[in-house]
N, C-alpha and C positions, 0 to 999 in steps of 0.2 A: 540328339543321340549322344553327343559328347557330354552334354549337361546331365543326362540320365545316368551315364556310366560314372560320372564324377560323384554323384550323390550315393551311388551304390558302393563306393569305395569305403571300407570301414575306417581306414586311417584318416581319410579326409573328413568323414563324418565326425570322428572324435575331435579333430582339430576345430571344426566349427562349433561343436558343443562346448569345448573348453573356452573358446572365444566368447561364446554367449554367457557362460558362467562368470567370466572375468568382469562382465558388465554389471553383475548382480552385487549389491552391497555385501561386504564380507560377512556381516552378522547373519545373513540369510543362508550362508553356505554351510553352517554347522550349528549344532546346538549351542545356545548361549549359556555361559557359566553364571551362576548367581553371584559367586564371589571368586576372585582370583587373588591369591596371596603371592606376591612377587618378591624375588630377591632374598628370600629368607634362608636361614640355615636349618635344615631339617634334622631333627633327632627323632627317629621313627618309632622308638619304644622297644626295639628288638635288642638293644645293647650295642648295635653296630655303630661305627663311627659316623659323625655328623657329615652332612654334605649340603652344598648349595642347590636349591631347587625351587621351582614354582609349584604351587598347589592350587588346584581348581575344584570348586564345589558346585554341585547342582542339587538344589534342595537339601535333603538330609544325608547326602552321600558325597564322599571324595571320588572324583572322576578322573583326575589327572594328578600325577606327581612326576614332574619332568625336570631333569637336570638341564635341559635346553630351555631357554626362555619361551614362555607362552605368550601369544598375541593378546594384549590387553583389550583390543577392540571386540573380542568375543565375550567380554565379561560385563555384567550389569554393574558390578562394583569391584574396584581394584584397591587392594591394601598393599602399600609398600613396606615390606618387612626387612628392609636392609638393616643389618646389624642386629637382628632379632632372631631368637630361636623359635621355630615352628614345631610343635610337638603334639602328640595325641592329647586329648583332654585327660586330666588326672582322674583316677578312680580311687575313691575313699572307701576302703574295705571295712571300716568300722565307724559309723556315724550315728549320732543320736538325733533322729529326725522327728521326735515326738511333737514339736510345734509346727510341723510341715504345713498343715492345712491353714494355719494362721500366718505362716511365713513362706508363702508359695514361691517367692523369689529366691529363697535360700541364699541371700546375699553374702552372709559370712562364709559360705562354702564356695560359691561361684567366683568370688573375687580372689580366691586362692588358686584358681585354675581348675577347680573340680567340676567335672561334667557328669559324673555318675557317682552316687553314694549308696552304700549298702546299709540299710537300716535293720532294726530288730536285733541289735547285739546284746550280749550280757544276759540273755534269757528274757529280754523284754520285747517291746514292739506291738504293733496293732494286730488284732485277731478278732474275727476272721478277716482274711485279706480281700475277698471279693468285693464286699461293700466299700471297703477302704479304697480299692482301686477305682471304683465308680466315682467316689468323691474326688479323687485326683483328676480323673478324666474330665470332670465338669469344669475345672478352672485352669488346668495346665500347671506347669511348674517351671522354675528357673533352671533346674537341673533334672537329669534322669535319676530315678531311684529304683532300687530293688530291695527285696526283704527276705529275712530269715524268719522261721517260726521260733518264737521264744519259749524255752522250756519252762521258765518261771511263770509265764502267762498261762500255759495250758495246765501246769500243775495246780496253780491257784484256782483255775476254773473247776477242776475236778476235786481238789482236796483242801482248798483254802490255804492256810499257812500252818497246817498241822505238821508236827515233828514226828513223823512215822513213815514206814514203808507203805506203798499203796497196796490195796487188795488186788487180786487178779482182775476183778471187774474194773477197778479204777485204772489199772495199768492198761487194760484193753481200751478204755475210753481215751486215755492220753495218746496211745498209738493211733487211734482213729483221728484225733485232732491233728497230729503231725501229718498224717496222710491227707487230711482235708487241706491243710496249709500248702502242702506240696502240690496238690491238685489245683490249687488256686494260684500257683505260680511262684511259690517260695523257692529260694535257691539252696535251702538247707535248714539246719537247726542250730540255734545258739544256746549256750548255757551261761548262767551266772552263778557258779557253785559257791561263791562267797556270800551270796545274797539269799535272803529269805524269799521263797521257800526252797530254792534250789539247793541250799546248804544241807537240807534234810534228805536229799536224794542219795541213794547208794550208786556206786559205779554201775552195778547191774541194771538199775533202772535207766540210767543214761544210755547204756549200750543198747538196751531194747528199743528205746525211742530213736536212737541214732540209726539203727538198722532200718527202721521205717523210712527215714530220710534217704539213706544210702540206696534203697531200692529204686528211688526216683532219680538217681544220679546227683543227689544233693551233697553238700559239704557240712562239716561240723566246726563251729568256732566256739572257743571256750575261754571265758574269764575263769581262770583256774580256781580251784577250791581254796588254795592259799598261794600268795605271792611273796610272803615273808618267810618266817621260819619253816613253813611247810612247803616252800617252793619246789624243792626237788620231788617231793611226793606228789605235788600238784601236776608237774610235768609228766611224771610217770603215769598218773591216772589218765591224762589225755592221750598218751601213747597207747595205753591199754585199750582205750575206747577206739582209737584208730585201728588197732589190731583186731579186736573182737567184733567190731561193727563193720570192718572193712570199708571205712569211710575216710575221705580226705579231711585232714584236720588243720585248723589254724590256731596256734597259740596266740590269742589276741592281746593287744597292748602288752607285749612281753616285757618284763622287767624284774628286778630283784629289789624288794621293798625292805627298807630298814638297814641301818648300818651293819647289823650283824650278818646280813646276807650280801652285802656289797662284794662284787667280784664273783659271785656264784653263777653268773651267766656263762662263765667258762664251762661249768658242769652242765648247765641246761642246754647249751648249744651242742656240746658233745653228745648229749642224749638225743637231740634231734638228728644229728648226723648218723648216729648208730641206728636209730629207728629207720631212717631212710635207706641205709645200707641193707637193712633187713627187708626192704620192699614196702615199707609203710610210707604213706604220702602225708608227711607232716611239714607244715610251713609256719611262718611267724608273721605277725604285723606289729608295728611299733610307731609311737609318736616321739618326736625329737626333743623331749623336755625332761628335766630332772624332778618334776613334780607330777603327781596324779590328781585326778579330781573324781570324787564320788560323794556318797552321802555321809553325814555325821554318824549314821547308824552302824558303819563298819567299825566304830569304836565301842560298840555294845556287843557283849558275848552273844553269839547267834541263838543259844538256847533261850535267852531271855526275851527274844523277839517272837517266839512261836505264839501264834494266836493273834498277832497284831498289836496295835498300840494300846487297846484296852487291857489286854493281858499283861503287857509290860507295866502299865500303871498299877495294876493289882500287885504284881510281884514287887515293884518298887516300894509299895506301902507296907510290905512284910519286912521287918527289920533283918531277919536272917537272910532272906533272898536278896534284899537290897545290898547287904554287905557283900554277898557273892557277886552281884552285878558290878559293884564298884571295884572289887578286886580284879575282876575280868577286864574292866576298862583300864585300870592301871597297867595291867600286863600288856594290853594292846598299845597303850601310849608309849610304853617303854621299849617294846620289841617289834612293833609292826608299824601301822600307819602314823603313829605318833612320833616315830623316829627318835624317841628318848628325849625330846625337847619340845615343849609346848609352843615354842616360837615357830616350829615347822608346820603347825596346824593352822591354816588360814581359812577364814570364812569367805565363801563365794556369794551365795544368795541366801538371805535370812529373812523370810517373810514376816517374822514376829519381832524383828529388831534390825531395821535397815542400817542402823549406825554401826553394826558389827561388820558389815560387808567390807572386805579388804583388810580387816584387822585379824590378829591372831588369837589363839586360845590364851596365850600369855598376856595379851593386851586385855582380854576380858577378865582374866584373873586379877590383874592389877586394878582394873576399874572397880572390882568387887572387894578389893583390899585383902585378897588371899594370895598365898605364895603361888608362883607359876610352876609348881612341881606336878608331876603326874598324879600324885596322891591327892593334892588339893583340887586339881583341875578335873578329876574324875566326877566330882559332884556337879560341876558345870556341864560336862558332857551329858550326864543323865538328865539334868534340867532342860538342856537344849533339845534333846530328843523328845522328852515329854511335852514340850511346847510345840512340837510339829517337825522337829529335825531341821536340817539345813544342808545346802550343797557346800562341800568343803574342798579345799586344795591342800594336798599333803606333800611337803617338800622332803621326799624321803628316797630319792633315786640317785645313784652315783653316775657321774658323767662318763666314767670309764666303761660302765655297763652299757650306757646308751650307745657309745661309739662301737663297742664290740658287737652288740646285737645288730646295729645298723649295717655293719660291714658283712654280716653273714649272708651267703648267697641265697638263702631261702627267706630272707626278711623283706617284707613289703612295707610301704609307708601308709599309715592310716591315722586319722586324727583323734578318734574317740571324742570328738567335739560335738557339742549340742548346738543346733541352730540358734543364733542369738542376734539381737539388734542392739545398737548403742543405747546405753542407759539401763540395761537389764542386769543389775547386780554387778559383781566383779568375777566374771567367769575365768576359767583357765584360758590363757592366750592361744592354746591349740585350736580353739573355735575359729580364730581368725588367721592363724599363722603357720599351721603345720607344714604345708607343702612349700611355701616360700621360705620358711626357715631352713628346711633341708637344703634348698637350692642356694640360699644366700650364705648361711653359716657353715653347713657341713660339706658343701661342695666348693663354693668360691673361697671362703675365708679359711676353713680348716682343712680342706682337701681330704676329708674322710672318705668321700666317694668321688668318682668321676661324674661329670654331668650326664654322660650316656647311661651309666649304671643307675644313677638316681632316677632318671626318667623311666628306665626299665622297671624299677621297683614301684613306680607310681602308675604304670600304664599296662604294659603287656603282661607282667606277672599277675596282678590282681585280675585282669581280664581272663587269663588262663585258669585261675582258681575258680572263677565263676562259669567256666565253660563258654566264654565269649570270644575266644581267639578268632581273629579275622573279622570280627564285627565291631568290637570296641577295644580301646587301648592300643590302637594301631594307626599308622598314618601311611596308608597305601590305597590304591584304587579298590573300591568296593567297601572300604571301611565306613562306618558312620562318620558324619561330618562333625565330630566332637574334636575341637582343635583349641589348643592353648598357645598363645604367642606371648613370649616374655623376653625381657632383656637380661641376659646372663650377668651383665655387669652391675645391674642395680636391683634385681629381684631380691626380696627379703620381707621380713615381717617386723614392724616396729612395735607390735603388741607385747606388753610386759605383764607380769603378774599383778602389778598395782594399777597399770593403765592398759587393760586388755582390749578395749573397744577401739582398735585401730586396724584399718584394712591394709592388705598387702600392698607393697610397692613393686613397680617394675613389671606388671602384667597388664599391658594395654588392651589385649583382645582375648575374649573367650567365646567360642562358638559352641552352642549346644544344638545338635541336630541341624546344623547349618545356619542357625540364627544367632546373631550377635547378642550375647547376654552382658558382656563387658565390651564396650565400643569406644575406642580411643580413651580408655581409662575410666569411662563413665558406665554405671550400671543401668541397663535398659529395663523397661517394663514388660518386655516380651515374656511369653510363657511357653516355650517350645518343648519343655521337658515332659517326660512320661514315665509311667511305671513299667519296668521291664519284667517279662515273664521268663522263668527258668527254661533254658533250652531242653528239648526232650532227650538230648543225648547226655552222657556223663561228662564230667570235667576232663580236660585234656591231661596227658601225661608227657614227660619229657621224651623227645625223639631219640632213640638210641643212635650212637655213632655207627657208621658202617662197620661190618665185621672186619676184624684184623686179618691181614694177609699172612697166613701161616707159611713159614719157610724154614728149611733146614740148612740153607746156604748162608754162611756168615758174610757180612759185608767185607769190602776190601780192607786189608790190614791198614791200621792207622786212622780209619774213619771214626768220627766221634760216636756214632751209634754203637760200634763194636766196643770201643773203649768203655763206655758206660755199661753196656750189656755184660761185659766180662766182669765188671765190678759187682754187678748183681749176681752173676753166675758164681763168683767166688764166695758169695754169702750163702749159696746153697740152691740156687734155682737152675733149671735146665736152660740152655742158651736160647732155645726157641721161645720159651716163655719170656725170657729177658728181652729178646729182640722185639717181640710183639709189644711188650709193655713200654719199652723206650719209644717205639714208633707212636704209641698213643700219648705218652707224656710229653714228647718233644714240643708240641704246639703250646703247652702250658708253661714251659721253662722260661725263666728270665735270660739265662745264658746257657750254652750247650752243656757245660759240665756241672751245672747246679743240681746234681742228682747224686745222692749217697745211699749206700746200702749197709745194713748191719743187722745182727741177730737181736730179737726182742723176745720178751716173755719167757716161755719155758723151752725155747729152742725148736719148737714145732713150727714156728712161724719165723719169717725174717721180714724186715721192714725196708721200704724204699722211701726216701724223703726227697721231695722236689720243691725248690723255692720258686714260687710262681707269682704272676700278677693275678689280679682278681679273676676267678674262673668264670667261664661262660655258664649260664644257668642250664642245669641238666647234664653238664659234661661229666661231673663226678659220678652221677648215677648211671649215665650211659657207659662210662668206662667200667664200672662195676659189672654191668650187664654183659659186655662183650668179652670181659676177661673172667667170667664167672668160674670157669673150670680151674683157674689157677689163683684167683684172688679171693682171699677170705673177707677182707673188709677194706674200704677206702674212706679216708676221712679228709675233709678240707678244714684247715685250721686258719683262722684269721691272723692278721699281722701281729697284733699285740700279744695274742696267745702264743704264737710261734716264737716270738722273742723271749717270752717268759719261760717256755719249755726248753728251748735249745740255746738261748742266748746268742742267736745268730746275728742280731743287729739288723736283719733285713726288714725293710718297711713294707714288704708284700707278704702274701700268705704262704702257707705250706700245705702240700698234699702228702699225706702219709698213707702208704699202701702196705697192707699186710697180706703177704702171699703165702700160699700153702707150700710146704717143702715137698 
């Protein structure tokens, strides 16, 4: 009787069961982790400060991120990340993946810490996507990939390389192909409006096709029509497309080409800020180099390329047309990709003369015994294109523009690099070094960005642009197990323009879908990567800040909020608006009184200037939203631009707020 009552006691039964469990091996008490990353410093991609944590993976998902140490006995494999940064895998928003099926390991990308790359940029890429996806699935990949529908590809399918507007029927066919690509999982549409045949398309044509992509929640990325003398007009066209097609836009590999345009990023970034203040979703991606890489054909006037290589050869045989072509080449050498100096034009891959690879147009001119002037070199450019063209590196970007664009809060990091292997020509070093160069040069050495901001620009920002927030580009429970582990003290890229085939340093581990692709510094033969499909929902938008608390009661006399608000009130605002604004701006201030007010423009507006540290992504747009009744426009201006405009000497940025009187 006593024994029966004892077993019926719930507390006693629980104690017995706990005792029994204690005798069971620990690994049987809970699910085993496939990988445990211990003692690392987590930077989670959100922009938040780093912290020490353990990270556990099961299969292709992150299942634990714990500030408290996790039990290593529960893990099949344990990695000691002491002294290392544990971050989400990097997302390359502009990658040339054309050789992917021959280079399934994507070694030049994954060794940079890249776990997801977006292909189909500049109007190119595979089409249709469905059979291409089947080919990928048969063999797997070293990284994950996603794709855009390339405008040049579909225009060429419908119209060839004809220099004219499409007929109604042709435009309908192109719209149908965009829809097909979106149905097959594309994340949006890309254009290469500087290349043939995209150059021949009107803005209206691009708007019509972009609307088709927008209807699926897609994005639009644009190699602008011009990045040199026509840069401002090129940015304006992209903003027009964002407006008329109601589609999120990325100004891809943003830069100012040629010495005549150096410094003009001040204007283009202001245009982006203005567009965003009007409610347009415009962002930027960038690679961290002062040289671009594209074809030799960009030195040929686009009109001469209509109809393809045979048509170019026919025109070059006509003395009058040849003279026009050569004069056009001279202009481009002097004012655009040539940078006014043939030593700035470097051969990357030349199938018809490997000896030219790594040398410059000036070197080729010298070997031919002709002057290295644009006028003399124009004949060589035409000759090279008629022989089959070449891949070229153009040293025509200013370092000041690189830094200014990089600091902008809407800029993401992207390589514009082509998958490559050692020994294949003399490619741009971005193919091996984009992401580690940002971390080693622009974070550690030059302090252009903080490490948290740089990781944000490589992970959560591009993930949000693709509509993948919470799935990729994050390091939290439930995120995909794409993880990059690196040493902040040694990460970098030794790749140079003359010796580009060098892998990144300081990145010992890269996990793709939970599988190690870089393991203790060595590339594995695993193929865990896949082709991602566009989510069925639209891309994410910044989360607005909570609504400001309206109040008619002034703070106590002598409080900093009131002192600053009265400064704004004196410039013409009502005190309620001033107090609400100060409440919103205070978290962005470097010091309490770093806020000044003054009349600007025609007197109908007054301005408020705040010296700030780098702003949180979305905060400026959110401030515009919550203060819409009294705010006309809000602009964030980077550090170097702020110093130029106001001579403040501050090393941080400026928020300029224009309020309605």
